DRENZA-202255 format. One record per residue: residue in three letters; x, y, z of N, C-alpha, C, O in turn. Coordinates in Angstrom, 3 decimals, always signed. Atoms other than C-alpha are relative to their C-alpha. Example, Ala and Ser with C-alpha at 12.3 -4.5 7.8 and 13.67 -1.06 7.14 Angstrom:
// DRENZA-202255
PT|residuo|npx|npy|npz|capx|capy|capz|cpx|cpy|cpz|opx|opy|opz
PT|ALA|+0.890|-1.190|+0.000|+12.300|-4.500|+7.800|+0.900|+1.200|+0.000|+1.936|+1.181|+0.665
PT|SER|-0.820|-1.190|-0.060|+13.670|-1.060|+7.140|-0.770|+1.090|+0.730|-0.261|+2.198|+0.899
//
This chain:
// DRENZA-202255
PT|residuo|npx|npy|npz|capx|capy|capz|cpx|cpy|cpz|opx|opy|opz
PT|UNK|+0.789|+1.172|-0.333|+2.275|+55.174|+41.279|+0.788|-0.896|+0.952|+2.004|-1.038|+0.829
PT|UNK|-0.634|+0.887|-0.970|+2.999|+52.805|+44.129|+0.545|-1.234|-0.710|+0.116|-1.579|-1.811
PT|UNK|-0.588|+1.221|+0.529|+5.075|+49.704|+43.536|-0.784|-1.180|+0.565|-0.722|-1.451|+1.764
PT|UNK|+0.842|+1.105|-0.437|+2.710|+46.716|+43.678|+0.717|-1.311|-0.243|+1.365|-1.498|-1.273
PT|UNK|-0.684|+1.285|+0.051|+3.991|+43.211|+44.342|-0.454|-0.859|-1.181|+0.373|-1.491|-1.838
PT|UNK|+0.564|+0.834|+1.058|+1.660|+41.490|+41.825|-1.068|+0.787|-0.760|-2.256|+0.622|-0.481
PT|UNK|+0.964|-0.847|+0.716|+0.020|+43.975|+39.395|-1.116|-0.782|-0.682|-2.237|-0.282|-0.785
PT|UNK|+1.000|+0.829|+0.678|-1.821|+41.163|+37.571|-1.131|-0.400|+0.955|-2.247|-0.669|+0.512
PT|UNK|+0.989|+0.404|-0.995|-3.662|+40.320|+40.807|-0.252|+1.100|+1.023|-0.530|+0.827|+2.191
PT|UNK|+0.295|-1.161|-0.827|-4.109|+43.832|+42.202|-1.184|+0.741|-0.610|-1.187|+1.072|-1.795
PT|UNK|+1.208|-0.730|+0.414|-7.496|+45.554|+42.006|+0.025|+1.372|+0.662|+0.306|+1.485|+1.855
PT|UNK|+0.190|-1.341|-0.539|-7.954|+49.310|+42.433|-1.485|+0.319|-0.101|-2.061|+0.317|-1.189
PT|UNK|+1.430|-0.275|-0.082|-11.482|+50.177|+43.563|-0.180|+1.444|+0.443|+0.235|+1.824|+1.538
PT|UNK|+0.253|-1.402|-0.320|-12.542|+53.829|+43.461|-1.337|+0.136|+0.709|-2.382|-0.215|+0.160
PT|UNK|+1.206|-0.291|-0.771|-15.045|+54.765|+46.159|-0.071|+1.499|+0.211|+0.867|+2.217|-0.134
PT|UNK|+0.149|-1.447|-0.176|-16.364|+58.198|+47.109|+1.103|+0.586|+0.873|+1.447|+1.758|+0.719
PT|UNK|-1.039|-0.486|-0.897|-13.668|+58.494|+49.777|+1.418|-0.153|-0.499|+2.355|+0.345|+0.125
PT|UNK|-1.344|+0.200|+0.533|-10.731|+57.442|+47.602|+0.186|-1.396|-0.562|-0.781|-2.099|-0.856
PT|UNK|-0.356|+1.271|+0.635|-8.932|+54.384|+46.262|+0.274|-1.079|+1.040|+0.980|-0.860|+2.024
PT|UNK|-0.228|+1.179|-0.827|-9.010|+50.954|+47.881|+0.818|-0.979|-0.844|+0.445|-1.288|-1.976
PT|UNK|-0.853|+0.970|+0.689|-6.241|+48.526|+46.894|-0.295|-1.388|+0.548|-0.311|-1.606|+1.759
PT|UNK|+0.352|+1.368|-0.361|-7.121|+44.839|+46.885|+1.014|-0.950|-0.615|+1.297|-0.886|-1.811
PT|UNK|-0.903|+1.052|+0.455|-4.664|+41.959|+46.641|-0.824|-1.273|-0.163|-1.335|-1.817|+0.815
PT|UNK|+0.730|+1.235|+0.264|-6.345|+38.981|+44.981|+0.880|-1.203|+0.328|+2.105|-1.091|+0.347
PT|UNK|-0.721|+1.211|-0.408|-5.367|+35.418|+45.975|-0.246|-1.137|-0.988|-1.035|-2.041|-0.712
PT|UNK|+0.231|+1.029|+1.011|-5.159|+33.294|+42.807|+0.411|-1.399|+0.453|-0.107|-2.391|-0.059
PT|UNK|-0.421|+1.298|-0.508|-3.411|+30.509|+44.712|-1.057|-0.610|+0.928|-1.055|-1.819|+1.156
PT|UNK|+1.040|+0.447|-0.927|-6.402|+30.276|+47.097|-1.315|-0.266|-0.734|-1.980|-1.269|-0.477
PT|UNK|+1.288|+0.091|+0.709|-9.379|+30.825|+44.736|+0.172|+0.393|-1.464|-0.307|+1.449|-1.876
PT|UNK|-0.324|-0.388|+1.382|-8.208|+30.774|+41.099|-1.207|+0.327|-0.878|-1.145|+1.280|-1.654
PT|UNK|+1.176|-0.257|+0.847|-11.670|+30.611|+39.469|-0.690|+1.302|+0.397|-1.111|+2.068|-0.470
PT|UNK|+0.634|-1.231|-0.477|-13.113|+33.401|+41.639|+0.850|+1.224|-0.355|+0.315|+2.266|-0.732
PT|UNK|-0.902|-1.103|+0.346|-10.048|+35.599|+41.058|-0.101|+0.312|-1.488|-0.179|+1.478|-1.873
PT|UNK|+0.126|-0.223|+1.445|-10.273|+35.109|+37.296|-1.324|+0.680|-0.335|-1.363|+1.567|-1.187
PT|UNK|+1.303|-0.609|+0.240|-13.987|+35.992|+37.382|+0.016|+1.479|+0.378|-0.469|+2.322|-0.377
PT|UNK|-0.028|-1.398|-0.441|-13.386|+39.179|+39.366|+0.807|+0.848|-0.976|+0.407|+1.965|-1.306
PT|UNK|-0.823|-0.749|+0.954|-10.634|+40.257|+36.976|-0.726|+0.158|-1.341|-0.669|+1.225|-1.952
PT|UNK|+0.745|-0.066|+1.260|-12.777|+39.440|+33.923|-1.094|+1.071|+0.069|-1.237|+1.872|-0.855
PT|UNK|+1.075|-0.985|-0.148|-15.713|+41.508|+35.230|+0.560|+1.415|+0.157|-0.002|+2.369|-0.380
PT|UNK|-0.619|-1.322|-0.178|-13.434|+44.379|+36.297|+0.533|+0.525|-1.331|+0.325|+1.692|-1.663
PT|UNK|-0.559|-0.429|+1.292|-11.665|+44.491|+32.919|-1.098|+0.407|-0.986|-0.883|+1.271|-1.835
PT|UNK|+1.119|-0.331|+0.884|-15.053|+44.608|+31.162|-0.761|+1.235|+0.480|-1.672|+1.703|-0.203
PT|UNK|+0.687|-1.173|-0.545|-16.136|+47.545|+33.355|-1.329|-0.330|+0.667|-2.109|+0.570|+0.978
PT|UNK|+1.291|+0.416|-0.551|-19.016|+45.515|+34.794|-0.219|+0.411|+1.451|-1.364|+0.535|+1.885
PT|UNK|+0.150|-0.405|-1.401|-18.317|+46.544|+38.400|-0.139|+1.517|+0.161|-0.496|+1.988|+1.241
PT|UNK|+0.074|-1.457|-0.093|-18.260|+50.276|+37.613|-1.443|+0.439|+0.293|-2.386|-0.028|-0.346
PT|UNK|+1.292|-0.576|-0.407|-21.146|+52.183|+39.276|-0.942|-1.000|+0.655|-2.147|-0.754|+0.708
PT|UNK|+0.829|+0.994|-0.674|-22.405|+49.068|+41.106|-0.084|+0.338|+1.490|+0.917|+0.658|+2.131
PT|UNK|+0.302|-0.402|-1.379|-24.007|+49.729|+44.502|+0.458|-1.022|+1.036|+0.549|-2.221|+0.774
PT|UNK|-0.135|+0.824|-1.196|-23.129|+48.416|+47.928|-1.429|-0.124|+0.531|-1.910|+0.770|+1.227
PT|UNK|+1.429|+0.143|-0.288|-26.659|+47.063|+48.427|-0.305|-0.565|+1.381|-1.418|-0.404|+1.880
PT|UNK|+0.201|+0.623|-1.320|-26.203|+45.225|+51.745|+1.224|+0.311|+0.846|+2.315|-0.191|+0.577
PT|UNK|-1.137|-0.446|-0.806|-24.022|+46.807|+54.413|-0.392|-0.083|+1.472|-1.267|+0.650|+1.935
PT|UNK|+0.306|+0.215|-1.413|-24.070|+45.619|+58.020|+1.168|+0.521|+0.827|+2.278|-0.009|+0.769
PT|UNK|-1.014|-0.626|-0.840|-22.162|+47.818|+60.462|+0.646|-1.042|+0.911|-0.051|-1.826|+1.555
PT|UNK|-0.729|+0.945|-0.834|-19.468|+45.825|+62.260|+0.128|-1.381|-0.593|+0.683|-2.278|+0.042
PT|UNK|-0.065|+1.319|+0.634|-19.786|+42.932|+59.811|+0.605|+0.090|-1.395|+1.774|-0.250|-1.582
PT|UNK|-0.518|-0.019|+1.372|-19.454|+43.501|+56.044|-0.818|+0.920|-0.893|-1.920|+1.348|-0.549
PT|UNK|+0.645|-0.786|+1.056|-20.320|+45.503|+52.903|-0.044|-0.880|-1.244|+0.996|-1.336|-1.721
PT|UNK|+0.172|+0.875|+1.163|-21.750|+43.505|+49.963|-0.332|+0.818|-1.238|-1.098|+1.780|-1.183
PT|UNK|+0.160|-0.668|+1.285|-21.651|+44.588|+46.324|+0.202|-1.016|-1.116|+0.317|-2.215|-0.862
PT|UNK|-0.372|+0.853|+1.121|-21.034|+43.205|+42.855|-1.142|-0.578|-0.804|-0.908|-1.396|-1.694
PT|UNK|+1.126|+0.476|+0.795|-24.552|+42.556|+41.543|-0.020|+0.797|-1.306|-0.654|+1.849|-1.390
PT|UNK|-0.117|-0.737|+1.260|-23.760|+43.581|+37.969|-1.297|-0.034|-0.794|-1.475|+0.770|-1.709
PT|UNK|+1.282|+0.111|+0.703|-27.243|+42.528|+36.799|-1.001|+1.046|+0.492|-1.653|+1.704|-0.319
PT|UNK|+1.006|-0.897|-0.561|-29.380|+44.631|+39.172|+0.581|+1.157|+0.811|-0.173|+2.010|+1.282
PT|UNK|-0.588|-0.982|-0.910|-26.906|+46.819|+41.065|+0.673|+1.191|-0.632|+1.208|+2.037|+0.084
PT|UNK|-0.658|-1.122|+0.661|-25.579|+49.234|+38.429|-0.874|+1.243|+0.119|-1.994|+1.276|-0.391
PT|UNK|+0.765|-1.214|-0.268|-26.704|+52.704|+39.489|-0.280|+0.811|-1.260|-1.119|+1.712|-1.236
PT|UNK|+0.201|-0.740|+1.243|-26.500|+53.954|+35.890|-0.691|-0.833|-1.072|-0.927|-0.348|-2.179
PT|UNK|+0.626|+0.866|+1.013|-28.140|+51.017|+34.124|-0.905|-1.021|+0.673|-0.464|-2.112|+1.033
PT|UNK|+0.984|+0.953|-0.493|-31.268|+49.397|+35.454|+0.040|-0.302|+1.475|-0.386|-1.381|+1.888
PT|UNK|-0.045|+0.248|-1.441|-30.683|+49.770|+39.188|-1.408|-0.174|+0.556|-2.315|+0.606|+0.267
PT|UNK|+1.276|+0.277|-0.639|-33.521|+48.275|+41.188|+0.307|-0.392|+1.436|+0.791|-1.495|+1.691
PT|UNK|-0.346|+0.226|-1.400|-33.146|+48.554|+44.963|-0.597|-1.301|+0.530|+0.047|-1.999|+1.314
PT|UNK|+0.630|+1.236|-0.481|-35.587|+45.686|+45.561|+0.674|-1.239|-0.583|+0.697|-2.286|+0.064
PT|UNK|-0.635|+1.144|+0.651|-33.737|+43.402|+43.132|+1.498|-0.082|+0.278|+2.100|-1.144|+0.126
PT|UNK|-1.449|-0.014|-0.247|-30.188|+44.451|+44.062|+0.357|-1.078|+1.009|-0.230|-1.169|+2.088
PT|UNK|-0.436|+1.095|-0.849|-28.433|+41.477|+45.547|-0.564|-1.348|-0.421|-0.182|-2.381|+0.127
PT|UNK|+0.581|+1.265|+0.466|-30.486|+38.870|+43.686|+0.620|-0.478|-1.306|+0.361|-1.598|-1.745
PT|UNK|-0.547|+0.345|+1.306|-28.508|+38.887|+40.456|+1.478|-0.323|+0.033|+2.114|-0.354|+1.087
PT|UNK|-1.414|+0.298|+0.175|-25.100|+38.030|+39.144|+0.462|+0.621|-1.299|+0.235|+1.802|-1.558
PT|UNK|-0.441|-0.440|+1.321|-23.550|+38.284|+35.716|-0.588|-0.970|-1.012|-1.344|-1.872|-0.652
PT|UNK|+0.484|+0.936|+1.024|-24.273|+36.565|+32.419|+0.920|-1.216|-0.126|+0.755|-2.033|-1.032
PT|UNK|-0.928|+1.130|-0.025|-21.467|+34.103|+33.221|-0.532|-1.074|+0.958|-1.325|-0.768|+1.849
PT|UNK|+0.507|+1.068|-0.884|-22.077|+30.715|+34.885|+0.494|+0.156|+1.439|+1.522|+0.784|+1.691
PT|UNK|-0.413|+0.004|-1.399|-21.923|+30.284|+38.660|+1.303|-0.765|+0.159|+1.681|-1.571|-0.691
PT|UNK|-1.304|+0.594|-0.275|-18.638|+29.196|+40.205|-0.091|-1.051|+1.101|-0.894|-0.922|+2.026
PT|UNK|-0.052|+0.966|-1.095|-17.846|+26.130|+42.297|+0.723|+0.614|+1.202|+1.606|+1.458|+1.045
PT|UNK|-0.655|-0.489|-1.219|-16.850|+26.804|+45.901|+1.486|-0.310|-0.040|+1.907|-1.358|-0.530
PT|UNK|-1.444|+0.197|-0.139|-13.129|+27.236|+46.530|+0.352|+0.342|+1.454|+1.077|+1.299|+1.728
PT|UNK|-0.232|-0.240|-1.419|-13.079|+27.010|+50.321|+1.465|-0.252|+0.329|+2.127|-1.081|-0.297
PT|UNK|-1.401|+0.116|-0.394|-9.721|+27.375|+52.038|+0.114|+0.195|+1.508|-0.881|+0.345|+2.217
PT|UNK|-0.261|-0.247|-1.413|-8.109|+27.811|+55.421|+0.265|+1.479|+0.285|+0.536|+1.853|+1.427
PT|UNK|-0.201|-1.438|-0.191|-7.721|+31.570|+54.864|-1.200|+0.533|+0.789|-2.342|+0.364|+0.361
PT|UNK|+1.110|-0.458|-0.834|-9.783|+33.203|+57.636|-0.679|+1.252|-0.545|-0.067|+2.053|-1.253
PT|UNK|+0.753|-1.207|+0.334|-12.479|+35.812|+57.097|+0.325|+1.047|+1.066|-0.399|+1.203|+2.049
PT|UNK|-0.472|-1.025|-0.923|-10.588|+38.586|+58.869|-0.376|+1.379|-0.537|-0.804|+1.512|-1.684
PT|UNK|+0.263|-1.373|+0.423|-11.065|+42.343|+58.734|+0.749|+0.287|-1.296|+1.946|+0.022|-1.398
PT|UNK|-0.612|-0.347|+1.283|-10.417|+43.524|+55.159|-0.034|-1.099|-1.042|+0.327|-0.866|-2.196
PT|UNK|+0.076|+1.117|+0.939|-10.956|+40.113|+53.563|-1.168|+0.185|-0.967|-2.218|+0.705|-0.586
PT|UNK|+1.084|+0.061|+0.978|-13.024|+39.808|+50.366|-0.478|-1.436|-0.079|+0.326|-2.356|-0.227
PT|UNK|+0.588|+1.321|+0.121|-15.393|+36.860|+50.264|-1.017|-0.014|-1.126|-1.614|+1.015|-1.444
PT|UNK|+0.992|+0.159|+1.065|-17.597|+35.527|+47.473|-1.380|-0.174|+0.623|-1.596|-1.065|+1.445
PT|UNK|+1.378|+0.133|-0.457|-21.286|+36.085|+48.148|-0.672|-1.107|-0.809|-0.338|-1.335|-1.972
PT|UNK|+0.688|+1.109|+0.663|-23.600|+33.187|+47.313|-1.346|-0.224|+0.660|-1.654|+0.387|+1.683
PT|UNK|+1.261|+0.400|-0.620|-27.013|+31.681|+48.002|+0.290|-1.151|+0.965|+1.443|-1.365|+1.340
PT|UNK|-0.190|+1.161|-0.880|-27.553|+28.635|+50.245|+0.870|-1.067|-0.662|+1.540|-1.842|+0.020
PT|UNK|-0.803|+0.971|+0.739|-25.896|+26.564|+47.517|+1.452|+0.465|-0.016|+1.737|+1.548|-0.527
PT|UNK|-1.413|-0.419|-0.041|-22.098|+26.654|+48.091|+0.606|+0.261|-1.378|+1.595|+0.984|-1.497
PT|UNK|-0.524|-0.156|+1.359|-21.563|+26.480|+44.313|-0.797|+1.014|-0.810|-0.988|+0.839|-2.013
PT|UNK|+0.845|-0.982|+0.683|-23.674|+29.543|+43.480|+0.625|+1.396|-0.082|-0.045|+2.341|-0.498
PT|UNK|-0.645|-1.313|+0.117|-21.144|+32.399|+43.668|+0.107|+0.377|-1.471|+0.288|-0.483|-2.333
PT|UNK|-0.065|-0.448|+1.386|-21.086|+34.525|+40.534|+0.808|+1.289|-0.075|+2.004|+1.247|-0.366
PT|UNK|-0.702|-1.283|+0.106|-20.204|+38.238|+40.608|+0.051|+0.753|+1.324|+0.902|+1.624|+1.504
PT|UNK|+0.085|-0.759|-1.245|-21.130|+39.429|+44.100|+1.089|-0.406|+0.991|+1.529|-1.555|+1.033
PT|UNK|-0.999|+0.243|-1.037|-18.630|+39.759|+46.916|-0.242|+0.950|+1.156|-1.012|+1.904|+1.046
PT|UNK|+0.117|-0.856|-1.176|-18.321|+41.292|+50.358|+1.385|+0.282|+0.554|+2.323|-0.496|+0.379
PT|UNK|-1.240|-0.405|-0.665|-15.600|+43.121|+52.254|-0.295|+0.027|+1.496|-1.259|+0.657|+1.932
PT|UNK|+0.219|+0.111|-1.443|-15.301|+42.367|+55.962|+0.431|+1.278|+0.727|+1.555|+1.749|+0.554
PT|UNK|-0.331|-1.120|-0.887|-15.457|+45.328|+58.403|+0.739|-0.498|+1.237|+1.523|+0.239|+1.835
PT|UNK|-0.571|+0.591|-1.217|-14.395|+42.996|+61.237|+0.220|-1.487|-0.261|-0.247|-2.025|-1.264
PT|UNK|-0.180|+1.444|+0.116|-13.290|+39.416|+61.757|-1.361|-0.682|+0.023|-2.241|-0.306|+0.797
PT|UNK|+1.234|+0.782|+0.065|-16.050|+36.954|+60.868|+0.340|-1.471|-0.134|-0.011|-2.119|-1.119
PT|UNK|-0.521|+1.366|+0.101|-14.500|+33.601|+61.639|-1.081|-1.065|-0.104|-0.788|-2.196|-0.490
PT|UNK|+1.097|+0.949|+0.174|-17.939|+31.925|+61.700|-0.254|-0.294|-1.480|-0.965|-1.244|-1.806
PT|UNK|+0.120|+0.233|+1.440|-17.733|+32.212|+57.872|+1.104|-0.913|-0.538|+1.018|-1.398|-1.666
PT|UNK|-1.148|+0.788|+0.457|-14.450|+30.281|+57.683|-0.435|-1.374|-0.503|-1.223|-2.067|+0.140
PT|UNK|+0.293|+1.303|+0.574|-14.648|+27.229|+55.443|-1.382|-0.115|-0.617|-1.753|-1.187|-1.094
PT|UNK|+1.353|+0.033|+0.557|-18.167|+28.179|+54.269|-0.176|+0.960|-1.172|-1.116|+0.826|-1.955
PT|UNK|+0.029|-0.976|+1.089|-17.466|+31.084|+51.890|+1.409|+0.110|-0.558|+2.389|+0.019|+0.181
PT|UNK|-1.286|-0.079|+0.674|-14.676|+31.469|+49.353|+0.654|+1.355|+0.257|+0.037|+2.397|+0.033
PT|UNK|-0.804|-1.216|-0.154|-11.976|+34.027|+50.231|+0.670|+0.273|-1.340|+1.311|-0.600|-1.926
PT|UNK|-0.532|-0.384|+1.314|-10.941|+35.941|+47.098|+1.271|+0.832|+0.124|+2.177|+0.723|-0.703
PT|UNK|-1.130|-0.905|-0.162|-8.478|+38.514|+48.427|-0.128|+0.788|+1.283|-0.909|+0.451|+2.174
PT|UNK|+0.042|-0.842|-1.194|-7.843|+41.223|+50.975|+0.382|+1.426|-0.361|+1.152|+1.672|-1.290
PT|UNK|-0.334|-1.413|+0.163|-7.690|+44.998|+51.216|+1.389|+0.220|+0.588|+1.652|-0.145|+1.734
PT|UNK|-1.345|-0.295|-0.494|-4.064|+46.116|+51.499|+0.199|+1.488|+0.271|+1.076|+1.861|+1.049
PT|UNK|-0.021|-1.444|-0.252|-4.652|+49.904|+51.387|-1.419|+0.530|-0.134|-2.166|+0.118|-1.021
PT|UNK|+1.295|-0.652|+0.104|-7.732|+52.005|+52.041|-1.103|-0.612|+0.833|-2.282|-0.384|+0.561
PT|UNK|+1.031|+0.585|-0.853|-9.506|+50.031|+54.741|-0.796|+1.089|+0.723|-1.972|+0.899|+1.035
PT|UNK|+0.715|-1.137|-0.599|-10.374|+53.395|+56.327|-1.081|+0.527|-0.948|-2.112|+1.027|-0.498
PT|UNK|+0.982|-0.419|+1.003|-12.203|+54.231|+53.067|-1.160|-0.998|-0.029|-2.320|-0.601|-0.146
PT|UNK|+1.040|+1.031|-0.078|-14.092|+50.917|+53.223|-0.891|+0.257|+1.215|-2.112|+0.121|+1.136
PT|UNK|+0.762|-0.253|-1.231|-15.131|+51.798|+56.785|-1.021|+1.120|-0.165|-1.977|+1.194|+0.607
PT|UNK|+0.906|-1.132|+0.212|-16.876|+54.927|+55.417|-1.202|-0.340|-0.889|-2.066|+0.513|-1.093
PT|UNK|+1.128|+0.381|+0.855|-19.281|+52.979|+53.141|-1.299|+0.159|+0.791|-1.386|-0.223|+1.958
PT|UNK|+1.304|-0.233|-0.633|-22.895|+53.947|+53.897|-0.585|-1.310|+0.519|-0.703|-2.291|-0.216
PT|UNK|+0.532|+1.194|-0.649|-24.375|+51.448|+56.344|-1.485|-0.161|-0.282|-2.201|+0.813|-0.512
PT|UNK|+1.397|+0.328|+0.181|-27.702|+49.711|+55.902|-0.727|-0.056|+1.331|-0.143|+0.199|+2.384
PT|UNK|+0.845|+0.088|-1.186|-30.554|+49.231|+58.360|-0.494|-1.429|+0.198|-0.558|-2.221|-0.743
PT|UNK|+0.594|+1.287|-0.317|-31.987|+46.212|+60.107|+0.982|-1.148|-0.069|+2.147|-0.965|-0.425
PT|UNK|-0.885|+1.168|-0.062|-30.595|+42.709|+60.442|+0.560|-0.435|-1.353|+1.611|-1.073|-1.407
PT|UNK|-0.521|+0.393|+1.312|-30.205|+42.220|+56.678|+0.874|+1.076|-0.630|+1.456|+0.852|-1.691
PT|UNK|-0.895|-1.051|+0.475|-28.334|+45.509|+56.206|-0.411|+0.674|-1.287|+0.438|+1.227|-1.986
PT|UNK|+0.469|-0.639|+1.233|-30.498|+46.794|+53.350|+0.261|+1.504|+0.065|-0.105|+2.166|+1.036
PT|UNK|-0.310|-1.423|+0.051|-29.297|+50.245|+52.329|-1.246|+0.753|-0.447|-1.864|+0.415|-1.456
PT|UNK|+1.181|-0.806|+0.290|-32.077|+52.821|+52.352|+0.446|+1.259|-0.752|+1.470|+1.855|-0.418
PT|UNK|-0.351|-1.202|+0.756|-32.041|+55.678|+49.842|+1.127|-0.264|-0.975|+1.195|-1.325|-1.595
PT|UNK|-1.100|+0.057|+0.974|-28.939|+56.322|+47.764|+1.189|-0.773|+0.585|+1.848|-0.273|+1.497
PT|UNK|-1.145|+0.760|-0.513|-26.319|+53.586|+48.360|+1.320|+0.529|-0.564|+1.346|+1.204|-1.593
PT|UNK|-1.326|-0.279|+0.546|-22.598|+54.077|+47.934|+0.275|-0.976|-1.137|-0.314|-2.054|-1.200
PT|UNK|-0.305|+0.824|+1.166|-21.117|+52.666|+44.735|+1.508|-0.176|-0.162|+2.316|+0.583|+0.373
PT|UNK|-1.370|+0.139|+0.490|-17.899|+51.314|+43.320|+0.030|+0.854|-1.263|-0.519|+0.455|-2.290
PT|UNK|-0.031|-0.884|+1.164|-17.204|+54.220|+40.955|+0.710|-0.662|-1.176|+0.237|-0.631|-2.312
PT|UNK|-0.778|+0.696|+1.031|-14.579|+52.267|+39.052|+0.798|-1.097|+0.666|+1.335|-0.919|+1.759
PT|UNK|-0.791|+1.136|-0.480|-12.917|+48.885|+39.524|+0.867|-0.453|-1.159|+0.367|-0.763|-2.241
PT|UNK|-0.884|+0.411|+1.088|-9.861|+47.985|+37.513|+1.151|-0.861|+0.513|+1.575|-0.746|+1.663
PT|UNK|-1.168|+0.815|-0.293|-7.052|+45.444|+37.434|+1.205|+0.860|-0.334|+1.246|+1.489|-1.391
PT|UNK|-1.158|-0.874|+0.201|-3.719|+47.210|+37.781|+0.736|-0.310|-1.296|+1.150|+0.605|-2.007
PT|UNK|-0.743|+0.371|+1.214|-2.077|+45.260|+34.961|-0.914|-0.678|-1.000|-0.470|-1.062|-2.081
//
């Protein structure tokens, strides 16, 4: 096993192409990081679809309510749910939305993030200061790039979406 700098804040995400390593940023977004670790430890992210994937922009996942491909998946509802935990307040920072960054997905309300997040395929600096940065991919960005892309301006995935097979906290 590789030597990780901070195992308590390292996420291993299994995708069809292999393992993606994510370094969480508890100093930047402590509430969002704790939520992601809580959901990962409970197995809530396992088998959850990437329901919105826009080529050259980002891949969105994490709808544990409607996005689990093995428990109640509903393509029309995927992306509208969260978890049974309360929404989180925004934790905006100066960390830019660069390629490989994880951001908290939310509605128009800045304090509506819950379980969903997105991984940036490319820099998206127009999101800076408007969405909470949770962490960044440190290994496996090439695997992220292989996630099945969606169609149209909203990036809705048609047919069988790719999933997070397993998401776990290293420590």
